[in-house]
N, CA and C atoms as an extended XYZ file, in Angstrom:
333
Properties=species:S:1:pos:R:3:atomname:S:1:resname:S:1:resid:I:1 pbc="F F F"
N         5.065      -14.363        1.246 N   MET     1
C         4.504      -13.057        1.536 CA  MET     1
C         3.029      -13.065        1.137 C   MET     1
N         2.211      -12.565        1.985 N   ARG     2
C         0.794      -12.414        1.681 CA  ARG     2
C         0.610      -11.151        0.868 C   ARG     2
N        -0.305      -11.204       -0.082 N   GLY     3
C        -0.520      -10.026       -0.908 CA  GLY     3
C        -1.870      -10.046       -1.590 C   GLY     3
N        -2.204       -8.907       -2.152 N   TYR     4
C        -3.427       -8.719       -2.935 CA  TYR     4
C        -2.964       -8.302       -4.316 C   TYR     4
N        -3.211       -9.156       -5.315 N   MET     5
C        -2.677       -8.930       -6.650 CA  MET     5
C        -3.804       -8.768       -7.657 C   MET     5
N        -3.602       -7.833       -8.569 N   ILE     6
C        -4.516       -7.632       -9.693 CA  ILE     6
C        -3.649       -7.675      -10.938 C   ILE     6
N        -3.985       -8.576      -11.857 N   ASP     7
C        -3.182       -8.691      -13.070 CA  ASP     7
C        -4.034       -8.433      -14.302 C   ASP     7
N        -3.419       -8.602      -15.450 N   GLU     8
C        -4.041       -8.373      -16.754 CA  GLU     8
C        -4.508       -6.934      -16.916 C   GLU     8
N        -3.726       -5.995      -16.394 N   LEU     9
C        -4.005       -4.580      -16.583 CA  LEU     9
C        -3.340       -4.112      -17.871 C   LEU     9
N        -3.917       -3.110      -18.504 N   THR    10
C        -3.336       -2.587      -19.740 CA  THR    10
C        -2.219       -1.596      -19.406 C   THR    10
N        -1.393       -1.321      -20.392 N   GLN    11
C        -0.331       -0.329      -20.221 CA  GLN    11
C        -0.930        1.032      -19.868 C   GLN    11
N        -2.044        1.364      -20.484 N   GLU    12
C        -2.718        2.634      -20.198 CA  GLU    12
C        -3.163        2.683      -18.735 C   GLU    12
N        -3.716        1.573      -18.247 N   ASP    13
C        -4.142        1.509      -16.840 CA  ASP    13
C        -2.956        1.706      -15.906 C   ASP    13
N        -1.866        1.026      -16.200 N   ILE    14
C        -0.667        1.114      -15.367 CA  ILE    14
C        -0.111        2.535      -15.377 C   ILE    14
N        -0.092        3.172      -16.533 N   GLN    15
C         0.416        4.538      -16.632 CA  GLN    15
C        -0.468        5.506      -15.849 C   GLN    15
N        -1.784        5.355      -15.964 N   ARG    16
C        -2.694        6.239      -15.218 CA  ARG    16
C        -2.540        6.055      -13.725 C   ARG    16
N        -2.458        4.791      -13.290 N   LEU    17
C        -2.292        4.515      -11.872 CA  LEU    17
C        -0.960        5.056      -11.367 C   LEU    17
N         0.105        4.796      -12.093 N   GLY    18
C         1.424        5.285      -11.694 CA  GLY    18
C         1.445        6.797      -11.561 C   GLY    18
N         0.827        7.495      -12.508 N   GLN    19
C         0.796        8.956      -12.455 CA  GLN    19
C        -0.028        9.436      -11.267 C   GLN    19
N        -1.159        8.788      -11.015 N   ALA    20
C        -2.001        9.167       -9.869 CA  ALA    20
C        -1.243        8.965       -8.562 C   ALA    20
N        -0.526        7.854       -8.432 N   LEU    21
C         0.240        7.591       -7.217 CA  LEU    21
C         1.349        8.619       -7.035 C   LEU    21
N         2.008        8.987       -8.131 N   LYS    22
C         3.043       10.036       -8.075 CA  LYS    22
C         2.426       11.359       -7.655 C   LYS    22
N         1.286       11.700       -8.259 N   ASP    23
C         0.612       12.961       -7.945 CA  ASP    23
C         0.194       13.026       -6.475 C   ASP    23
N        -0.075       11.866       -5.892 N   MET    24
C        -0.481       11.796       -4.484 CA  MET    24
C         0.740       11.789       -3.552 C   MET    24
N         1.941       11.759       -4.123 N   GLY    25
C         3.162       11.767       -3.320 CA  GLY    25
C         3.459       10.448       -2.629 C   GLY    25
N         3.073        9.341       -3.263 N   LEU    26
C         3.219        8.027       -2.630 CA  LEU    26
C         4.426        7.238       -3.126 C   LEU    26
N         5.255        7.839       -3.976 N   GLU    27
C         6.425        7.149       -4.512 CA  GLU    27
C         7.435        6.833       -3.421 C   GLU    27
N         8.101        5.713       -3.583 N   SER    28
C         9.220        5.374       -2.703 CA  SER    28
C        10.509        5.643       -3.475 C   SER    28
N        11.622        5.322       -2.874 N   SER    29
C        12.899        5.488       -3.562 CA  SER    29
C        13.187        4.331       -4.512 C   SER    29
N        12.343        3.316       -4.496 N   VAL    30
C        12.500        2.152       -5.369 CA  VAL    30
C        11.524        2.288       -6.538 C   VAL    30
N        12.024        2.196       -7.763 N   LEU    31
C        11.198        2.331       -8.953 CA  LEU    31
C        10.061        1.302       -8.930 C   LEU    31
N         8.836        1.777       -9.120 N   GLY    32
C         7.679        0.892       -9.178 CA  GLY    32
C         7.101        0.521       -7.825 C   GLY    32
N         7.624        1.087       -6.748 N   LEU    33
C         7.112        0.801       -5.409 CA  LEU    33
C         6.529        2.071       -4.816 C   LEU    33
N         5.325        1.948       -4.289 N   TYR    34
C         4.617        3.078       -3.691 CA  TYR    34
C         4.193        2.689       -2.285 C   TYR    34
N         4.039        3.696       -1.421 N   TRP    35
C         3.638        3.461       -0.035 CA  TRP    35
C         2.197        3.906        0.182 C   TRP    35
N         1.386        2.994        0.684 N   LEU    36
C         0.004        3.299        1.052 CA  LEU    36
C        -0.059        3.286        2.575 C   LEU    36
N        -0.215        4.452        3.164 N   ASP    37
C        -0.217        4.559        4.622 CA  ASP    37
C        -1.497        3.975        5.218 C   ASP    37
N        -1.313        3.228        6.282 N   VAL    38
C        -2.444        2.689        7.035 CA  VAL    38
C        -2.951        3.816        7.939 C   VAL    38
N        -4.256        4.085        7.922 N   PRO    39
C        -4.783        5.166        8.777 CA  PRO    39
C        -4.446        4.928       10.249 C   PRO    39
N        -4.130        6.000       10.933 N   GLN    40
C        -3.741        5.948       12.346 CA  GLN    40
C        -4.756        5.179       13.191 C   GLN    40
N        -6.039        5.399       12.926 N   GLU    41
C        -7.073        4.755       13.748 CA  GLU    41
C        -7.165        3.243       13.532 C   GLU    41
N        -6.507        2.726       12.494 N   LEU    42
C        -6.513        1.284       12.243 CA  LEU    42
C        -5.240        0.585       12.704 C   LEU    42
N        -4.277        1.352       13.190 N   LEU    43
C        -3.035        0.728       13.662 CA  LEU    43
C        -3.313       -0.135       14.884 C   LEU    43
N        -2.540       -1.203       15.005 N   SER    44
C        -2.631       -2.027       16.207 CA  SER    44
C        -2.148       -1.197       17.396 C   SER    44
N        -2.379       -1.685       18.579 N   GLU    45
C        -1.943       -0.973       19.777 CA  GLU    45
C        -0.435       -0.732       19.748 C   GLU    45
N         0.301       -1.754       19.360 N   GLU    46
C         1.760       -1.625       19.310 CA  GLU    46
C         2.203       -0.668       18.206 C   GLU    46
N         1.592       -0.751       17.040 N   GLN    47
C         1.939        0.160       15.955 CA  GLN    47
C         1.654        1.611       16.343 C   GLN    47
N         0.522        1.834       16.976 N   ALA    48
C         0.178        3.193       17.424 CA  ALA    48
C         1.204        3.697       18.435 C   ALA    48
N         1.635        2.838       19.350 N   ALA    49
C         2.628        3.220       20.352 CA  ALA    49
C         3.979        3.521       19.702 C   ALA    49
N         4.245        2.912       18.548 N   HIS    50
C         5.517        3.091       17.844 CA  HIS    50
C         5.427        4.124       16.718 C   HIS    50
N         4.324        4.811       16.592 N   SER    51
C         4.131        5.747       15.472 CA  SER    51
C         5.247        6.768       15.358 C   SER    51
N         5.612        7.375       16.461 N   GLU    52
C         6.629        8.418       16.417 CA  GLU    52
C         8.013        7.858       16.104 C   GLU    52
N         8.358        6.739       16.704 N   SER    53
C         9.702        6.204       16.529 CA  SER    53
C         9.868        5.385       15.249 C   SER    53
N         8.807        4.755       14.777 N   CYS    54
C         8.917        3.850       13.632 CA  CYS    54
C         8.105        4.271       12.409 C   CYS    54
N         7.017        4.988       12.620 N   GLY    55
C         6.063        5.297       11.562 CA  GLY    55
C         6.598        6.258       10.518 C   GLY    55
N         5.854        6.498        9.477 N   PRO    56
C         4.494        6.005        9.296 CA  PRO    56
C         4.477        4.510        8.998 C   PRO    56
N         3.344        3.910        9.269 N   HIS    57
C         3.144        2.487        8.980 CA  HIS    57
C         2.395        2.378        7.659 C   HIS    57
N         2.964        1.597        6.757 N   SER    58
C         2.458        1.561        5.384 CA  SER    58
C         2.485        0.150        4.825 C   SER    58
N         1.733       -0.013        3.740 N   MET    59
C         1.797       -1.235        2.941 CA  MET    59
C         2.412       -0.863        1.601 C   MET    59
N         3.269       -1.725        1.101 N   GLY    60
C         3.910       -1.482       -0.183 CA  GLY    60
C         3.018       -1.898       -1.335 C   GLY    60
N         2.988       -1.077       -2.385 N   LEU    61
C         2.260       -1.396       -3.609 CA  LEU    61
C         3.262       -1.448       -4.747 C   LEU    61
N         3.430       -2.639       -5.321 N   GLU    62
C         4.310       -2.817       -6.469 CA  GLU    62
C         3.490       -2.609       -7.731 C   GLU    62
N         3.990       -1.791       -8.637 N   VAL    63
C         3.321       -1.545       -9.904 CA  VAL    63
C         4.276       -1.992      -11.007 C   VAL    63
N         3.872       -2.986      -11.761 N   GLU    64
C         4.718       -3.540      -12.814 CA  GLU    64
C         4.055       -3.352      -14.176 C   GLU    64
N         4.558       -4.030      -15.179 N   GLU    65
C         4.130       -3.838      -16.564 CA  GLU    65
C         2.639       -4.060      -16.782 C   GLU    65
N         2.082       -5.104      -16.191 N   ASN    66
C         0.649       -5.367      -16.395 CA  ASN    66
C        -0.036       -5.898      -15.133 C   ASN    66
N         0.565       -5.646      -13.972 N   TRP    67
C        -0.035       -6.085      -12.718 CA  TRP    67
C         0.381       -5.170      -11.574 C   TRP    67
N        -0.416       -5.252      -10.513 N   ILE    68
C        -0.078       -4.556       -9.271 CA  ILE    68
C        -0.231       -5.556       -8.134 C   ILE    68
N         0.537       -5.327       -7.087 N   ARG    69
C         0.498       -6.224       -5.930 CA  ARG    69
C         0.717       -5.405       -4.668 C   ARG    69
N        -0.260       -5.477       -3.770 N   MET    70
C        -0.127       -4.805       -2.481 CA  MET    70
C         0.249       -5.854       -1.438 C   MET    70
N         1.382       -5.609       -0.770 N   GLU    71
C         1.778       -6.494        0.321 CA  GLU    71
C         0.792       -6.321        1.468 C   GLU    71
N         0.421       -7.398        2.082 N   LEU    72
C        -0.457       -7.331        3.247 CA  LEU    72
C         0.377       -7.392        4.523 C   LEU    72
N         1.506       -6.712        4.460 N   LEU    73
C         2.416       -6.568        5.588 CA  LEU    73
C         2.495       -5.084        5.919 C   LEU    73
N         2.239       -4.741        7.155 N   VAL    74
C         2.333       -3.351        7.586 CA  VAL    74
C         3.783       -3.116        7.999 C   VAL    74
N         4.441       -2.256        7.232 N   ARG    75
C         5.852       -1.954        7.465 CA  ARG    75
C         5.991       -0.641        8.232 C   ARG    75
N         7.087       -0.544        8.957 N   ALA    76
C         7.456        0.697        9.638 CA  ALA    76
C         8.485        1.375        8.745 C   ALA    76
N         8.187        2.557        8.255 N   ARG    77
C         9.043        3.183        7.246 CA  ARG    77
C        10.305        3.816        7.800 C   ARG    77
N        10.396        4.057        9.110 N   LYS    78
C        11.619        4.632        9.677 CA  LYS    78
C        12.628        3.576       10.105 C   LYS    78
N        12.187        2.335       10.177 N   ILE    79
C        13.059        1.274       10.683 CA  ILE    79
C        12.690       -0.029        9.972 C   ILE    79
N        13.675       -0.872        9.721 N   ILE    80
C        13.400       -2.115        8.987 CA  ILE    80
C        12.864       -3.202        9.911 C   ILE    80
N        13.498       -3.371       11.037 N   ARG    81
C        13.095       -4.447       11.949 CA  ARG    81
C        12.575       -3.868       13.258 C   ARG    81
N        11.352       -4.260       13.565 N   CYS    82
C        10.742       -3.879       14.829 CA  CYS    82
C         9.556       -4.811       15.054 C   CYS    82
N         9.194       -4.982       16.281 N   SER    83
C         8.051       -5.847       16.594 CA  SER    83
C         6.733       -5.262       16.096 C   SER    83
N         6.721       -3.964       15.712 N   CYS    84
C         5.480       -3.362       15.202 CA  CYS    84
C         5.239       -3.690       13.733 C   CYS    84
N         6.238       -4.250       13.048 N   VAL    85
C         6.055       -4.707       11.676 CA  VAL    85
C         5.336       -6.049       11.753 C   VAL    85
N         4.168       -6.123       11.106 N   ALA    86
C         3.355       -7.336       11.222 CA  ALA    86
C         2.403       -7.447       10.040 C   ALA    86
N         1.946       -8.668        9.801 N   TYR    87
C         0.907       -8.835        8.789 CA  TYR    87
C        -0.319       -8.045        9.198 C   TYR    87
N        -1.030       -7.541        8.210 N   ALA    88
C        -2.207       -6.713        8.449 CA  ALA    88
C        -3.255       -7.469        9.250 C   ALA    88
N        -3.900       -6.741       10.146 N   THR    89
C        -5.041       -7.298       10.866 CA  THR    89
C        -6.194       -7.427        9.871 C   THR    89
N        -7.222       -8.186       10.196 N   PRO    90
C        -8.369       -8.263        9.272 CA  PRO    90
C        -8.944       -6.878        8.935 C   PRO    90
N        -9.010       -5.989        9.914 N   GLU    91
C        -9.557       -4.651        9.670 CA  GLU    91
C        -8.645       -3.846        8.752 C   GLU    91
N        -7.336       -3.915        8.978 N   GLN    92
C        -6.387       -3.208        8.116 CA  GLN    92
C        -6.464       -3.748        6.697 C   GLN    92
N        -6.487       -5.070        6.578 N   ARG    93
C        -6.540       -5.716        5.269 CA  ARG    93
C        -7.798       -5.281        4.508 C   ARG    93
N        -8.944       -5.352        5.159 N   GLU    94
C       -10.200       -4.988        4.511 CA  GLU    94
C       -10.192       -3.520        4.073 C   GLU    94
N        -9.732       -2.651        4.958 N   HIS    95
C        -9.706       -1.222        4.628 CA  HIS    95
C        -8.778       -0.936        3.444 C   HIS    95
N        -7.588       -1.496        3.457 N   MET    96
C        -6.603       -1.178        2.423 CA  MET    96
C        -6.987       -1.794        1.071 C   MET    96
N        -7.580       -2.969        1.061 N   ILE    97
C        -8.050       -3.553       -0.198 CA  ILE    97
C        -9.188       -2.706       -0.759 C   ILE    97
N       -10.105       -2.285        0.105 N   THR    98
C       -11.203       -1.419       -0.332 CA  THR    98
C       -10.656       -0.093       -0.849 C   THR    98
N        -9.655        0.465       -0.162 N   TYR    99
C        -9.025        1.713       -0.594 CA  TYR    99
C        -8.436        1.562       -1.993 C   TYR    99
N        -7.682        0.486       -2.219 N   LEU   100
C        -7.055        0.272       -3.520 CA  LEU   100
C        -8.121        0.048       -4.592 C   LEU   100
N        -9.128       -0.736       -4.303 N   ASP   101
C       -10.209       -0.960       -5.267 CA  ASP   101
C       -10.916        0.349       -5.609 C   ASP   101
N       -11.128        1.196       -4.621 N   SER   102
C       -11.783        2.488       -4.847 CA  SER   102
C       -10.906        3.405       -5.696 C   SER   102
N        -9.615        3.403       -5.439 N   LEU   103
C        -8.690        4.207       -6.233 CA  LEU   103
C        -8.748        3.775       -7.694 C   LEU   103
N        -8.731        2.481       -7.934 N   LEU   104
C        -8.812        1.976       -9.308 CA  LEU   104
C       -10.139        2.371       -9.952 C   LEU   104
N       -11.224        2.261       -9.222 N   ALA   105
C       -12.543        2.643       -9.755 CA  ALA   105
C       -12.569        4.134      -10.079 C   ALA   105
N       -11.991        4.968       -9.196 N   ASP   106
C       -11.943        6.409       -9.447 CA  ASP   106
C       -11.154        6.746      -10.702 C   ASP   106
N       -10.177        5.921      -11.026 N   LEU   107
C        -9.363        6.121      -12.226 CA  LEU   107
C        -9.958        5.428      -13.449 C   LEU   107
N       -11.151        4.853      -13.261 N   ASP   108
C       -11.861        4.117      -14.322 CA  ASP   108
C       -11.025        2.953      -14.855 C   ASP   108
N       -10.358        2.273      -13.926 N   ILE   109
C        -9.587        1.073      -14.263 CA  ILE   109
C       -10.442       -0.117      -13.880 C   ILE   109
N       -10.845       -0.876      -14.866 N   LYS   110
C       -11.728       -2.014      -14.636 CA  LYS   110
C       -10.919       -3.239      -14.206 C   LYS   110
N       -11.370       -3.831      -13.105 N   VAL   111
C       -10.723       -5.062      -12.619 CA  VAL   111
C       -11.759       -6.126      -12.355 C   VAL   111
């Protein structure tokens, strides 16, 4: 699995990030997993065509004891298997990594 990982985070950093993600309503039903939605304008042609039936399209963010890892796989949250589930395009990858880095900076989490 391709991913973007940041490790050596403090417990305080993890707690602040976890609370911010909860406050933003990004929690999944799996403990420690959050959904970061890919903006509609960045979806591939196929993902955009499948938005209603399969979307939202998101990347999973795992938050653990001292690290976080964002999957670079765009998942369809209404369905497990579909041709619209694919590794992030370069544009999606760049946007979502920048988004996560900005979120951490806004929370004053140094990486």
